[in-house]
C-alpha positions as CSV (number, residue, x, y, z in Angstrom):
1,M,19.6,14.7,4.0
2,E,21.1,13.4,6.9
3,R,21.2,14.9,10.4
4,M,23.8,14.9,12.6
5,E,22.5,14.6,16.2
6,R,25.3,15.1,19.3
7,I,23.6,12.3,22.4
8,R,25.7,11.2,25.5
9,S,27.7,7.4,24.8
10,P,26.0,4.3,26.9
11,I,29.2,3.8,27.2
12,S,31.1,6.8,28.6
13,K,29.3,9.6,31.0
14,N,31.4,12.7,29.9
15,K,32.2,11.5,26.3
16,T,29.8,12.8,23.5
17,S,29.8,11.0,20.4
18,C,28.0,12.5,17.3
19,V,25.5,9.7,15.4
20,S,24.3,10.1,11.5
21,H,20.1,8.9,11.5
22,S,19.4,8.7,7.4
23,L,16.3,8.3,8.4
24,P,14.9,5.2,6.6
25,F,13.5,4.1,9.3
26,P,9.8,4.5,8.2
27,A,10.8,2.3,4.7
28,A,11.9,-0.6,7.0
29,L,8.5,-0.7,9.0
30,L,6.4,-0.5,5.8
31,F,9.0,-3.4,3.9
32,F,8.3,-5.4,7.6
33,S,5.2,-5.2,8.2
34,A,4.2,-6.3,4.0
35,L,5.6,-9.5,5.2
36,L,2.9,-10.0,7.5
37,P,-0.3,-12.1,7.1
38,P,-2.8,-9.4,6.3
39,P,-4.8,-9.5,9.8
40,L,-1.2,-8.9,12.2
41,Q,-0.2,-6.3,9.5
42,T,-2.5,-3.5,10.7
43,S,-1.5,-4.4,15.0
44,A,2.4,-4.9,13.7
45,A,2.2,-1.3,12.4
46,A,0.6,0.4,15.3
47,Q,3.4,-1.0,17.3
48,L,5.8,-0.5,15.3
49,L,4.4,2.9,14.9
50,L,4.7,2.9,18.9
51,L,8.6,2.7,18.1
52,H,9.0,4.5,15.7
53,R,7.5,7.8,17.6
54,R,10.0,6.9,20.8
55,I,13.2,6.5,19.4
56,F,13.1,9.7,16.9
57,S,11.3,11.6,19.7
58,G,14.3,10.9,22.0
59,L,16.6,11.8,19.3
60,G,14.9,15.5,18.8
61,F,13.2,14.4,15.3
62,S,10.2,16.2,14.9
63,V,6.3,14.7,15.3
64,S,5.6,15.8,12.0
65,L,7.8,13.0,11.0
66,Y,5.6,10.3,12.4
67,K,2.0,12.5,11.0
68,I,3.4,11.7,7.6
69,W,4.4,8.5,7.4
70,A,1.2,7.1,9.8
71,S,-0.9,9.1,6.9
72,F,0.9,7.4,4.1
73,M,0.1,3.8,6.2
74,E,-3.1,4.9,6.8
75,A,-3.5,5.8,2.8
76,M,-1.5,2.8,1.6
77,A,-4.1,-0.1,3.8
78,W,-6.7,-0.4,1.3
79,R,-4.1,-2.3,-0.4
80,G,-4.1,-5.3,1.5
81,Q,-8.0,-5.3,2.6
82,L,-8.6,-6.7,-0.3
83,S,-9.5,-9.7,0.2
84,K,-12.3,-8.6,2.6
85,N,-14.0,-6.3,0.9
86,I,-13.9,-8.6,-2.6
87,K,-14.4,-12.2,-3.7
88,E,-12.9,-12.1,-7.7
89,L,-10.6,-9.0,-9.3
90,R,-10.7,-9.5,-12.4
91,F,-9.0,-7.0,-15.5
92,L,-10.0,-6.6,-18.7
93,M,-7.5,-5.4,-21.7
94,C,-6.5,-5.8,-25.2
95,Q,-2.7,-6.7,-25.6
96,S,-1.6,-4.4,-28.2
97,S,-4.2,-1.4,-28.3
98,P,-3.1,2.0,-26.9
99,A,-6.0,2.3,-25.2
100,S,-4.9,-0.6,-23.0
101,S,-1.8,0.4,-22.3
102,S,-1.5,1.8,-19.1
103,A,-4.3,-1.0,-17.9
104,R,-1.5,-3.5,-19.1
105,A,1.1,-1.1,-16.8
106,F,-1.0,-1.1,-13.6
107,V,-1.0,-5.1,-13.9
108,E,2.6,-5.8,-15.0
109,K,3.3,-2.9,-12.0
110,N,1.0,-4.0,-8.8
111,Y,-0.1,-7.2,-9.8
112,K,2.8,-8.9,-7.5
113,E,2.2,-7.0,-4.4
114,L,-1.9,-6.5,-4.9
115,K,-1.5,-10.7,-5.5
116,T,1.1,-10.5,-2.1
117,L,-1.0,-8.8,0.5
118,N,-4.0,-10.8,-0.9
119,P,-3.2,-14.5,-1.6
120,K,-6.5,-15.7,-1.3
121,L,-7.4,-12.9,-4.0
122,P,-8.4,-14.1,-7.1
123,I,-7.1,-11.7,-9.3
124,L,-8.2,-12.7,-12.5
125,I,-6.0,-10.6,-16.3
126,R,-8.7,-11.3,-18.9
127,E,-6.8,-10.8,-22.5
128,C,-8.9,-10.6,-25.5
129,G,-8.3,-8.7,-28.6
130,G,-10.1,-6.1,-29.4
131,V,-11.6,-5.3,-25.5
132,E,-12.1,-1.8,-24.2
133,P,-9.1,-2.2,-21.1
134,Q,-12.1,-3.0,-17.3
135,L,-12.1,-3.3,-14.0
136,W,-14.2,-5.5,-12.8
137,A,-15.1,-6.3,-8.4
138,R,-17.4,-9.3,-6.9
139,Y,-18.7,-8.5,-3.7
140,D,-20.8,-11.0,-1.6
141,L,-23.7,-12.5,-3.7
142,G,-22.6,-11.8,-6.9
143,V,-22.5,-8.2,-7.0
144,E,-20.6,-7.6,-9.4
145,K,-19.2,-3.1,-10.6
146,G,-17.1,-2.6,-13.3
147,I,-15.3,0.7,-14.2
148,K,-13.8,1.5,-18.0
149,L,-9.9,2.2,-17.4
150,E,-10.2,3.8,-21.6
151,G,-7.9,7.0,-20.7
152,L,-7.2,6.7,-16.8
153,S,-3.4,7.0,-15.6
154,E,-2.1,4.6,-13.0
155,A,-2.2,7.0,-10.5
156,Q,-6.1,6.9,-11.8
157,I,-6.4,2.8,-12.2
158,F,-5.3,2.7,-8.6
159,K,-8.2,5.6,-6.7
160,A,-10.2,3.0,-9.0
161,L,-9.9,0.4,-7.9
162,E,-9.8,1.9,-3.9
163,D,-13.4,3.0,-5.0
164,L,-14.2,-0.5,-5.7
165,V,-12.7,-1.8,-2.5
166,K,-14.9,1.1,-0.2
167,A,-18.1,0.3,-2.3
168,G,-17.5,-3.7,-1.3
169,Q,-17.4,-1.7,2.9
170,S,-19.8,0.0,2.1
171,M,-21.8,-3.4,1.3
172,K,-21.2,-4.9,4.4
173,A,-22.2,-2.2,6.5
């Protein structure tokens, strides 16, 4: 959806121009903040968020768009924190069984993003015939936790991975 706004043109004080704003800005912020190294992503995202708030509040947009974007960024921030809380991530699955299909789809769709956000984290994919799908995380001091992925959807696998990251955070505290 596009929103048309009448604003004063900086060139002429008497004329107004019609400007179209299609709201792709939060998506651009996500894209550009993901290109930065993980330690800088949070501070860069915060600075871009302030810029975003200033731009859209000056154009008459409500702060609700800002709140939606901020909650989305907060919900997805754990993806860049994998390497801080986990030493190794291991997917076990069968190459052909239907029970492993959602785990295979998850790895195919999300491996590149997870590896880009966490370049030093070993993400291992172990395929073996007849094995049930599992996700294992190794933490500090060799502590490991595993979750069975059989029957889980891709969204539930994301939730399981997020729970493993939060478990690693609580071990450090």
